[in-house]
MMTF fields as JSON, N, C-alpha, C and O atoms, coordinates in Angstrom:
{
  "mmtfVersion": "1.0.0",
  "mmtfProducer": "UNKNOWN",
  "numBonds": 451,
  "numAtoms": 452,
  "numGroups": 113,
  "numChains": 1,
  "numModels": 1,
  "chainsPerModel": [1],
  "groupsPerChain": [113],
  "chainIdList": ["A"],
  "bondAtomList": [4, 2, 8, 6, 12, 10, 16, 14, 20, 18, 24, 22, 28, 26, 32, 30, 36, 34, 40, 38, 44, 42, 48, 46, 52, 50, 56, 54, 60, 58, 64, 62, 68, 66, 72, 70, 76, 74, 80, 78, 84, 82, 88, 86, 92, 90, 96, 94, 100, 98, 104, 102, 108, 106, 112, 110, 116, 114, 120, 118, 124, 122, 128, 126, 132, 130, 136, 134, 140, 138, 144, 142, 148, 146, 152, 150, 156, 154, 160, 158, 164, 162, 168, 166, 172, 170, 176, 174, 180, 178, 184, 182, 188, 186, 192, 190, 196, 194, 200, 198, 204, 202, 208, 206, 212, 210, 216, 214, 220, 218, 224, 222, 228, 226, 232, 230, 236, 234, 240, 238, 244, 242, 248, 246, 252, 250, 256, 254, 260, 258, 264, 262, 268, 266, 272, 270, 276, 274, 280, 278, 284, 282, 288, 286, 292, 290, 296, 294, 300, 298, 304, 302, 308, 306, 312, 310, 316, 314, 320, 318, 324, 322, 328, 326, 332, 330, 336, 334, 340, 338, 344, 342, 348, 346, 352, 350, 356, 354, 360, 358, 364, 362, 368, 366, 372, 370, 376, 374, 380, 378, 384, 382, 388, 386, 392, 390, 396, 394, 400, 398, 404, 402, 408, 406, 412, 410, 416, 414, 420, 418, 424, 422, 428, 426, 432, 430, 436, 434, 440, 438, 444, 442, 448, 446],
  "bondOrderList": [1, 1, 1, 1, 1, 1, 1, 1, 1, 1, 1, 1, 1, 1, 1, 1, 1, 1, 1, 1, 1, 1, 1, 1, 1, 1, 1, 1, 1, 1, 1, 1, 1, 1, 1, 1, 1, 1, 1, 1, 1, 1, 1, 1, 1, 1, 1, 1, 1, 1, 1, 1, 1, 1, 1, 1, 1, 1, 1, 1, 1, 1, 1, 1, 1, 1, 1, 1, 1, 1, 1, 1, 1, 1, 1, 1, 1, 1, 1, 1, 1, 1, 1, 1, 1, 1, 1, 1, 1, 1, 1, 1, 1, 1, 1, 1, 1, 1, 1, 1, 1, 1, 1, 1, 1, 1, 1, 1, 1, 1, 1, 1],
  "groupList": [{"groupName": "MET", "atomNameList": ["N", "CA", "C", "O"], "elementList": ["N", "C", "C", "O"], "formalChargeList": [0, 0, 0, 0], "bondAtomList": [1, 0, 2, 1, 3, 2], "bondOrderList": [1, 1, 2], "singleLetterCode": "M", "chemCompType": "L-PEPTIDE LINKING"}, {"groupName": "GLY", "atomNameList": ["N", "CA", "C", "O"], "elementList": ["N", "C", "C", "O"], "formalChargeList": [0, 0, 0, 0], "bondAtomList": [1, 0, 2, 1, 3, 2], "bondOrderList": [1, 1, 2], "singleLetterCode": "G", "chemCompType": "PEPTIDE LINKING"}, {"groupName": "ASP", "atomNameList": ["N", "CA", "C", "O"], "elementList": ["N", "C", "C", "O"], "formalChargeList": [0, 0, 0, 0], "bondAtomList": [1, 0, 2, 1, 3, 2], "bondOrderList": [1, 1, 2], "singleLetterCode": "D", "chemCompType": "L-PEPTIDE LINKING"}, {"groupName": "VAL", "atomNameList": ["N", "CA", "C", "O"], "elementList": ["N", "C", "C", "O"], "formalChargeList": [0, 0, 0, 0], "bondAtomList": [1, 0, 2, 1, 3, 2], "bondOrderList": [1, 1, 2], "singleLetterCode": "V", "chemCompType": "L-PEPTIDE LINKING"}, {"groupName": "PRO", "atomNameList": ["N", "CA", "C", "O"], "elementList": ["N", "C", "C", "O"], "formalChargeList": [0, 0, 0, 0], "bondAtomList": [1, 0, 2, 1, 3, 2], "bondOrderList": [1, 1, 2], "singleLetterCode": "P", "chemCompType": "L-PEPTIDE LINKING"}, {"groupName": "GLN", "atomNameList": ["N", "CA", "C", "O"], "elementList": ["N", "C", "C", "O"], "formalChargeList": [0, 0, 0, 0], "bondAtomList": [1, 0, 2, 1, 3, 2], "bondOrderList": [1, 1, 2], "singleLetterCode": "Q", "chemCompType": "L-PEPTIDE LINKING"}, {"groupName": "ARG", "atomNameList": ["N", "CA", "C", "O"], "elementList": ["N", "C", "C", "O"], "formalChargeList": [0, 0, 0, 0], "bondAtomList": [1, 0, 2, 1, 3, 2], "bondOrderList": [1, 1, 2], "singleLetterCode": "R", "chemCompType": "L-PEPTIDE LINKING"}, {"groupName": "ILE", "atomNameList": ["N", "CA", "C", "O"], "elementList": ["N", "C", "C", "O"], "formalChargeList": [0, 0, 0, 0], "bondAtomList": [1, 0, 2, 1, 3, 2], "bondOrderList": [1, 1, 2], "singleLetterCode": "I", "chemCompType": "L-PEPTIDE LINKING"}, {"groupName": "ALA", "atomNameList": ["N", "CA", "C", "O"], "elementList": ["N", "C", "C", "O"], "formalChargeList": [0, 0, 0, 0], "bondAtomList": [1, 0, 2, 1, 3, 2], "bondOrderList": [1, 1, 2], "singleLetterCode": "A", "chemCompType": "L-PEPTIDE LINKING"}, {"groupName": "THR", "atomNameList": ["N", "CA", "C", "O"], "elementList": ["N", "C", "C", "O"], "formalChargeList": [0, 0, 0, 0], "bondAtomList": [1, 0, 2, 1, 3, 2], "bondOrderList": [1, 1, 2], "singleLetterCode": "T", "chemCompType": "L-PEPTIDE LINKING"}, {"groupName": "LEU", "atomNameList": ["N", "CA", "C", "O"], "elementList": ["N", "C", "C", "O"], "formalChargeList": [0, 0, 0, 0], "bondAtomList": [1, 0, 2, 1, 3, 2], "bondOrderList": [1, 1, 2], "singleLetterCode": "L", "chemCompType": "L-PEPTIDE LINKING"}, {"groupName": "LYS", "atomNameList": ["N", "CA", "C", "O"], "elementList": ["N", "C", "C", "O"], "formalChargeList": [0, 0, 0, 0], "bondAtomList": [1, 0, 2, 1, 3, 2], "bondOrderList": [1, 1, 2], "singleLetterCode": "K", "chemCompType": "L-PEPTIDE LINKING"}, {"groupName": "GLU", "atomNameList": ["N", "CA", "C", "O"], "elementList": ["N", "C", "C", "O"], "formalChargeList": [0, 0, 0, 0], "bondAtomList": [1, 0, 2, 1, 3, 2], "bondOrderList": [1, 1, 2], "singleLetterCode": "E", "chemCompType": "L-PEPTIDE LINKING"}, {"groupName": "TYR", "atomNameList": ["N", "CA", "C", "O"], "elementList": ["N", "C", "C", "O"], "formalChargeList": [0, 0, 0, 0], "bondAtomList": [1, 0, 2, 1, 3, 2], "bondOrderList": [1, 1, 2], "singleLetterCode": "Y", "chemCompType": "L-PEPTIDE LINKING"}, {"groupName": "HIS", "atomNameList": ["N", "CA", "C", "O"], "elementList": ["N", "C", "C", "O"], "formalChargeList": [0, 0, 0, 0], "bondAtomList": [1, 0, 2, 1, 3, 2], "bondOrderList": [1, 1, 2], "singleLetterCode": "H", "chemCompType": "L-PEPTIDE LINKING"}, {"groupName": "ASN", "atomNameList": ["N", "CA", "C", "O"], "elementList": ["N", "C", "C", "O"], "formalChargeList": [0, 0, 0, 0], "bondAtomList": [1, 0, 2, 1, 3, 2], "bondOrderList": [1, 1, 2], "singleLetterCode": "N", "chemCompType": "L-PEPTIDE LINKING"}, {"groupName": "SER", "atomNameList": ["N", "CA", "C", "O"], "elementList": ["N", "C", "C", "O"], "formalChargeList": [0, 0, 0, 0], "bondAtomList": [1, 0, 2, 1, 3, 2], "bondOrderList": [1, 1, 2], "singleLetterCode": "S", "chemCompType": "L-PEPTIDE LINKING"}, {"groupName": "TRP", "atomNameList": ["N", "CA", "C", "O"], "elementList": ["N", "C", "C", "O"], "formalChargeList": [0, 0, 0, 0], "bondAtomList": [1, 0, 2, 1, 3, 2], "bondOrderList": [1, 1, 2], "singleLetterCode": "W", "chemCompType": "L-PEPTIDE LINKING"}, {"groupName": "PHE", "atomNameList": ["N", "CA", "C", "O"], "elementList": ["N", "C", "C", "O"], "formalChargeList": [0, 0, 0, 0], "bondAtomList": [1, 0, 2, 1, 3, 2], "bondOrderList": [1, 1, 2], "singleLetterCode": "F", "chemCompType": "L-PEPTIDE LINKING"}],
  "groupTypeList": [0, 1, 2, 3, 4, 3, 5, 6, 7, 8, 0, 9, 10, 2, 7, 5, 2, 1, 11, 7, 2, 12, 13, 13, 12, 14, 14, 5, 15, 3, 4, 12, 11, 3, 5, 9, 8, 10, 6, 16, 3, 1, 7, 6, 15, 10, 16, 10, 17, 13, 17, 1, 16, 6, 0, 18, 13, 13, 8, 12, 13, 3, 16, 12, 12, 4, 18, 2, 12, 8, 0, 8, 6, 13, 8, 11, 0, 2, 1, 3, 11, 12, 17, 12, 12, 9, 0, 14, 11, 13, 5, 11, 11, 10, 4, 1, 16, 9, 1, 2, 3, 17, 17, 5, 4, 0, 9, 12, 7, 9, 14, 5, 2],
  "groupIdList": [1, 2, 3, 4, 5, 6, 7, 8, 9, 10, 11, 12, 13, 14, 15, 16, 17, 18, 19, 20, 21, 22, 23, 24, 25, 26, 27, 28, 29, 30, 31, 32, 33, 34, 35, 36, 37, 38, 39, 40, 41, 42, 43, 44, 45, 46, 47, 48, 49, 50, 51, 52, 53, 54, 55, 56, 57, 58, 59, 60, 61, 62, 63, 64, 65, 66, 67, 68, 69, 70, 71, 72, 73, 74, 75, 76, 77, 78, 79, 80, 81, 82, 83, 84, 85, 86, 87, 88, 89, 90, 91, 92, 93, 94, 95, 96, 97, 98, 99, 100, 101, 102, 103, 104, 105, 106, 107, 108, 109, 110, 111, 112, 113],
  "secStructList": [7, 7, 7, 7, 7, 3, 3, 3, 3, 3, 3, 3, 3, 3, 3, 7, 6, 6, 7, 2, 2, 2, 2, 2, 2, 2, 4, 4, 4, 7, 7, 2, 2, 2, 2, 2, 2, 2, 2, 2, 2, 2, 3, 3, 3, 3, 3, 3, 3, 3, 3, 6, 6, 3, 3, 3, 3, 3, 3, 3, 3, 3, 7, 1, 1, 7, 2, 2, 2, 2, 2, 2, 2, 2, 2, 6, 1, 6, 6, 2, 2, 2, 2, 2, 2, 2, 2, 6, 6, 6, 3, 3, 7, 7, 6, 6, 7, 7, 6, 6, 7, 7, 1, 3, 3, 7, 7, 7, 7, 7, 7, 7, 7],
  "xCoordList": [17.72, 17.02, 17.693, 18.529, 17.682, 18.584, 17.812, 16.727, 18.55, 17.548, 16.362, 16.332, 15.362, 14.052, 14.54, 15.352, 13.971, 14.488, 13.411, 12.231, 14.109, 13.398, 12.755, 13.407, 11.631, 10.912, 10.6, 10.118, 11.004, 10.847, 9.576, 9.441, 8.409, 7.386, 7.149, 7.68, 6.312, 6.279, 4.894, 4.865, 3.723, 2.44, 1.688, 2.368, 0.836, 0.271, -0.79, -1.441, -1.291, -2.8, -2.894, -2.054, -4.171, -4.337, -5.686, -6.723, -5.36, -6.421, -7.538, -7.45, -8.513, -9.6, -9.413, -9.188, -9.51, -9.695, -10.275, -11.429, -9.021, -9.087, -9.321, -9.863, -8.567, -8.772, -7.244, -7.141, -6.425, -4.81, -4.953, -5.098, -4.979, -5.013, -5.586, -4.824, -7.016, -7.488, -6.688, -6.362, -6.538, -5.794, -4.318, -4.106, -3.634, -2.588, -2.615, -1.885, -3.642, -3.956, -4.352, -4.333, -4.814, -4.881, -4.032, -3.963, -3.074, -1.768, -0.85, 0.189, -1.225, -0.623, -0.725, 0.218, -2.178, -2.193, -2.854, -4.037, -1.992, -2.714, -3.014, -2.369, -3.898, -4.363, -3.386, -3.179, -2.871, -1.789, -2.562, -1.68, -3.682, -4.075, -3.398, -2.461, -3.934, -2.893, -1.719, -1.135, -1.055, 0.223, 0.641, 1.26, 0.508, 0.721, 0.687, 1.561, -0.84, -0.969, -0.213, -0.058, 0.234, 1.115, 2.881, 3.521, 3.079, 4.284, 3.933, 4.403, 3.183, 2.654, 2.711, 2.748, 2.747, 2.368, 3.862, 4.197, 4.57, 5.786, 6.358, 7.472, 5.56, 5.923, 6.809, 6.585, 7.595, 8.705, 8.689, 8.025, 9.474, 9.857, 9.212, 9.676, 7.364, 6.856, 6.752, 6.902, 6.466, 6.521, 5.668, 5.429, 5.12, 4.155, 4.212, 4.379, 4.161, 4.94, 3.849, 3.096, 3.845, 2.198, 2.995, 3.805, 2.685, 2.771, 1.809, 1.328, 1.254, -0.272, -1.119, -1.167, -1.771, -3.106, -2.104, -2.514, -1.278, -0.701, 0.014, 0.765, -0.387, 0.477, 1.267, 1.073, 2.342, 3.5, 3.674, 3.672, 3.812, 3.833, 4.942, 4.864, 5.909, 6.963, 7.364, 7.547, 7.385, 7.472, 8.539, 8.833, 9.097, 9.594, 9.407, 9.752, 8.681, 8.07, 9.041, 9.785, 8.996, 10.116, 9.187, 8.744, 9.175, 8.417, 8.632, 8.903, 8.479, 8.706, 7.145, 7.006, 6.023, 4.523, 4.34, 4.785, 3.839, 3.33, 2.695, 1.804, 3.042, 2.71, 1.011, 0.433, 0.204, -0.758, -1.65, -2.878, -1.056, -1.341, -1.582, -2.699, -0.597, 0.2, -1.198, -1.834, -1.587, -2.228, -3.718, -4.376, -4.162, -5.213, -5.417, -6.581, -4.569, -4.661, -4.502, -5.115, -3.381, -3.9, -5.378, -5.863, -6.026, -7.381, -8.292, -9.085, -8.088, -9.171, -8.747, -9.385, -7.376, -7.021, -7.918, -8.316, -8.071, -8.832, -8.112, -6.951, -9.697, -9.349, -9.278, -9.752, -8.348, -8.136, -8.766, -8.411, -10.19, -11.57, -11.697, -11.409, -12.332, -12.292, -11.543, -12.029, -10.425, -9.394, -9.105, -8.616, -9.244, -9.256, -10.461, -10.317, -11.993, -12.728, -13.011, -13.85, -11.901, -11.944, -11.025, -11.349, -9.761, -9.002, -9.925, -9.995, -10.43, -10.861, -12.079, -12.689, -12.451, -13.475, -12.724, -13.26, -11.487, -10.45, -9.587, -9.434, -9.169, -8.565, -9.486, -10.714, -8.759, -9.148, -8.308, -7.135, -9.413, -8.782, -7.888, -8.151, -7.096, -6.362, -6.875, -6.848, -7.176, -7.566, -7.094, -5.88, -7.651, -7.246, -7.401, -7.017, -7.997, -7.635, -8.711, -9.339, -8.998, -10.259, -10.574, -9.786, -11.78, -12.138, -11.543, -11.451, -11.238, -10.874, -9.456, -9.272, -8.863, -7.604, -7.327, -7.399, -6.944, -6.871, -5.18, -4.681, -4.55, -2.967, -2.671, -2.72, -2.324, -1.504, -0.189, 0.47, 0.354, 1.989, 2.979, 2.49, 4.107, 4.764, 6.047, 6.44, 6.533, 7.657, 8.952, 9.085, 10.095, 10.858, 11.682, 11.424, 12.505, 13.681, 14.616, 15.262, 15.173, 16.539, 16.939, 16.345, 17.67, 18.074, 19.431, 20.162, 19.827, 21.183, 21.553, 21.56, 21.847, 22.233, 23.377, 23.458],
  "yCoordList": [22.702, 21.731, 20.858, 20.276, 20.382, 19.346, 18.019, 17.936, 17.017, 15.405, 15.784, 16.511, 14.941, 14.357, 13.569, 12.731, 13.729, 12.444, 11.172, 11.238, 10.158, 8.694, 7.981, 7.14, 8.329, 7.798, 6.088, 5.564, 5.481, 4.153, 3.983, 4.355, 3.235, 3.291, 1.746, 0.875, 1.51, 0.274, -0.031, 0.546, -0.638, -0.612, -2.23, -3.074, -2.739, -3.754, -3.72, -2.782, -4.823, -5.299, -7.015, -7.885, -6.999, -8.874, -9.43, -8.844, -10.17, -10.679, -11.281, -11.75, -11.189, -12.642, -13.81, -14.303, -14.334, -16.009, -17.117, -17.269, -17.774, -18.369, -17.711, -18.214, -16.25, -15.245, -15.323, -15.123, -15.502, -15.38, -15.822, -14.84, -16.989, -17.569, -16.401, -16.096, -15.886, -15.051, -13.487, -12.762, -13.277, -11.841, -12.098, -11.481, -12.858, -13.491, -13.106, -12.317, -13.914, -14.061, -12.958, -12.812, -11.912, -10.685, -10.124, -9.707, -9.919, -9.138, -9.635, -9.034, -10.691, -11.507, -10.616, -10.554, -9.68, -8.951, -7.796, -7.656, -6.799, -5.508, -4.767, -4.979, -4.007, -3.582, -2.395, -1.632, -1.997, -1.289, 0.08, 0.783, 0.802, 1.902, 2.051, 2.809, 1.336, 1.448, 1.275, 1.926, 0.678, 0.637, 2.089, 2.805, 2.477, 3.878, 4.752, 5.542, 4.443, 5.845, 5.698, 6.563, 4.49, 4.37, 5.425, 6.204, 4.923, 5.46, 6.882, 7.522, 7.379, 9.236, 9.532, 10.76, 8.93, 9.918, 9.755, 10.361, 8.799, 8.616, 7.302, 7.118, 6.554, 5.1, 4.099, 3.695, 4.013, 2.982, 1.502, 1.258, 0.759, -0.642, -1.042, -1.249, -1.474, -1.712, -3.107, -3.8, -3.71, -5.016, -5.006, -4.254, -6.442, -7.079, -8.367, -9.267, -8.666, -9.744, -10.666, -10.018, -11.749, -12.325, -13.312, -13.963, -13.418, -14.727, -15.007, -14.012, -15.782, -16.379, -15.72, -15.848, -14.931, -13.67, -12.159, -11.104, -12.156, -10.753, -10.653, -11.499, -9.277, -8.688, -7.715, -7.096, -7.574, -6.474, -5.768, -6.376, -4.314, -3.544, -2.682, -1.91, -2.606, -1.875, -1.363, -1.997, 0.201, 0.538, 1.832, 2.322, 2.303, 3.696, 4.687, 4.545, 5.98, 7.157, 8.332, 8.934, 8.522, 9.56, 11.075, 11.405, 11.543, 12.996, 13.634, 13.144, 15.016, 16.383, 16.496, 16.915, 16.151, 16.189, 15.204, 14.063, 15.494, 14.414, 14.112, 14.635, 12.436, 11.165, 10.907, 10.113, 11.509, 11.438, 12.352, 12.271, 13.086, 13.982, 13.123, 12.727, 12.85, 11.72, 10.616, 10.246, 10.137, 9.233, 9.44, 8.663, 10.788, 11.394, 11.775, 11.606, 12.229, 12.116, 10.919, 10.634, 9.681, 8.439, 7.643, 6.737, 8.42, 7.434, 7.787, 6.958, 9.188, 9.752, 9.56, 10.076, 8.608, 8.324, 6.887, 5.927, 7.021, 6.363, 4.836, 4.432, 4.057, 2.521, 2.21, 1.157, 3.423, 2.995, 2.614, 1.755, 3.534, 3.226, 1.6, 0.886, 1.114, -0.098, -1.197, -2.215, -0.985, -1.985, -1.85, -2.82, -1.161, -0.745, -1.333, -1.947, -1.2, -1.95, -3.066, -3.634, -3.656, -4.945, -5.677, -6.647, -4.96, -5.46, -5.4, -6.525, -4.603, -4.64, -5.579, -5.343, -6.571, -7.509, -8.928, -9.993, -8.592, -9.45, -9.025, -9.819, -8.028, -7.181, -7.215, -7.158, -7.297, -6.836, -5.933, -6.066, -4.935, -4.056, -4.753, -5.8, -4.12, -4.412, -4.167, -2.938, -4.355, -3.997, -2.549, -2.345, -1.882, -0.058, 0.552, 1.72, -0.066, 0.778, 1.805, 1.471, 3.13, 3.445, 4.348, 4.452, 4.939, 5.833, 4.471, 3.244, 5.792, 4.942, 4.032, 3.162, 4.295, 3.626, 2.277, 1.68, 1.62, -0.061, -0.631, -1.421, -0.031, -0.09, 0.407, 1.636, -0.254, 0.613, 1.065, 0.294, 2.369, 2.661, 1.691, 1.421, 1.284, 0.891, 1.938, 2.772, 1.125, 2.394, 1.764, 0.54, 2.725, 2.191, 1.731, 2.4, 0.721, 0.536, 0.687, 1.528, 0.265, 0.202, 0.191, -0.498, 0.805, 0.479, 0.687, 1.463, -0.654, -0.598, -0.895, -1.99, 0.208, -0.273, -0.903, -1.191],
  "zCoordList": [-7.369, -7.07, -6.334, -7.025, -4.785, -4.455, -4.744, -5.319, -4.251, -4.567, -3.52, -2.527, -4.204, -3.774, -3.06, -3.453, -1.359, -0.675, -0.896, -1.242, -0.621, -0.549, 0.824, 1.443, 1.174, 2.275, 2.046, 1.042, 3.206, 3.402, 4.187, 5.353, 3.265, 4.122, 4.364, 3.676, 5.395, 6.003, 6.537, 7.624, 6.343, 6.539, 6.944, 6.359, 7.528, 7.929, 7.939, 8.401, 7.389, 8.007, 7.754, 7.524, 7.903, 7.917, 6.546, 6.236, 6.234, 5.412, 6.241, 7.376, 5.53, 6.161, 5.873, 4.768, 6.961, 7.003, 5.67, 5.272, 5.202, 4.192, 2.466, 1.481, 2.706, 1.497, 0.947, -0.264, 1.433, 1.093, -0.229, -0.957, -0.922, -1.666, -3.065, -3.983, -2.967, -3.898, -3.7, -4.64, -2.679, -2.663, -3.645, -4.689, -3.213, -3.658, -5.501, -6.102, -6.011, -7.482, -7.997, -9.219, -7.095, -7.745, -8.085, -9.241, -7.159, -7.245, -8.364, -8.634, -8.985, -9.972, -11.15, -11.94, -11.383, -11.853, -11.808, -12.12, -11.358, -10.87, -12.202, -13.229, -12.124, -13.335, -14.044, -13.1, -14.904, -15.201, -14.914, -14.42, -14.956, -14.27, -12.774, -12.527, -11.988, -10.751, -10.813, -9.947, -11.456, -11.107, -11.824, -11.037, -12.695, -13.286, -12.182, -11.828, -11.478, -10.581, -9.313, -8.451, -9.321, -7.835, -8.199, -7.492, -9.557, -9.823, -9.656, -8.715, -10.463, -10.774, -9.436, -9.371, -8.028, -7.056, -6.191, -5.174, -6.905, -6.137, -5.681, -5.19, -5.886, -4.875, -6.061, -7.202, -5.353, -6.235, -5.362, -4.355, -5.956, -5.207, -4.513, -3.391, -4.859, -3.972, -3.863, -4.87, -2.544, -2.157, -1.106, -0.161, -1.684, -0.555, 0.153, -0.67, 0.974, 1.736, 2.848, 3.576, 2.885, 4.058, 4.507, 3.848, 5.884, 6.742, 7.203, 7.744, 7.301, 7.745, 6.532, 5.308, 7.547, 7.075, 7.422, 6.939, 7.959, 8.157, 6.862, 6.377, 6.272, 5.165, 5.68, 6.726, 4.763, 5.369, 3.687, 2.617, 3.94, 2.527, 2.658, 3.614, 1.986, 2.028, 0.323, -0.716, 0.7, -0.508, -0.298, 0.792, -1.756, -1.12, -2.162, -3.335, -1.516, -1.741, -2.272, -1.498, -3.213, -3.76, -4.305, -5.405, -3.345, -3.634, -2.526, -1.429, -2.882, -1.736, -1.169, -0.02, -1.902, -1.579, -0.069, -0.186, 1.063, 1.875, 1.503, 0.833, 1.996, 1.338, 1.755, 1.013, 2.858, 2.685, 1.863, 1.864, 1.275, 0.139, -0.901, -1.234, -1.389, -2.591, -2.366, -3.353, -0.885, -1.277, -1.736, -2.428, -1.148, -1.293, -2.875, -3.241, -3.834, -5.031, -5.535, -6.564, -4.722, -6.217, -5.955, -6.631, -4.51, -4.08, -5.438, -5.884, -6.088, -7.009, -8.518, -9.435, -8.751, -9.906, -10.666, -10.005, -11.964, -12.789, -12.43, -12.509, -11.898, -11.382, -10.49, -10.062, -9.584, -8.183, -7.179, -6.372, -7.186, -6.522, -6.445, -5.485, -8.033, -7.954, -7.505, -7.013, -7.673, -7.114, -5.806, -5.227, -5.404, -3.816, -3.216, -2.159, -3.902, -3.312, -3.247, -2.548, -4.416, -4.527, -3.427, -2.741, -3.42, -2.464, -0.882, -0.386, -0.271, 0.617, 0.966, 2.009, 0.207, 0.252, 0.853, 1.161, 0.895, 1.504, 2.825, 3.754, 2.831, 3.639, 5.206, 5.276, 6.106, 6.957, 8.242, 8.592, 8.814, 9.799, 11.049, 11.64, 11.201, 12.466, 14.017, 13.961, 14.919, 16.07, 16.181, 16.209, 16.224, 16.691, 15.537, 15.483, 14.324, 12.882, 13.416, 14.42, 12.779, 12.496, 11.154, 10.214, 11.226, 10.048, 8.749, 8.698, 7.782, 6.649, 6.5, 5.649, 7.15, 7.588, 7.675, 8.75, 6.394, 6.652, 6.604, 7.405, 5.523, 6.145, 7.331, 7.383, 8.491, 9.608, 9.17, 8.473, 9.523, 9.394, 10.486, 11.583, 10.209, 11.293, 11.032, 10.216, 12.671, 12.986, 12.447, 12.476, 11.863, 11.489, 13.135, 14.136, 13.189, 14.399, 13.942, 14.568, 13.016, 12.703, 10.819, 9.989, 10.639, 9.014, 8.901, 9.516, 7.437, 7.291, 5.907, 5.344, 5.471, 4.024, 3.531, 2.337]
}
């Protein structure tokens, strides 16, 4: 069996006006169940960044399972629904977002190791 590919994931969304401090505080204590769930579906090296009210999400995804399928599995894991519902109170979908999609995938322009 060969090496499992590493996929770099970048996404973005906005935080509601005046809510970034509360959002930041929540992320200082991400529940262990959520952290375990993310690791179990192949998420590694996850970082969140912000500028003003714009969020930037970076993670490395290590799995042969399609990313969307892994995220669907993650959404059903213990503690995740409650965490995501809490985070949605602070998040604001970007213009053009549809359905249940909050974080918008970004397109990589270039990469240098």
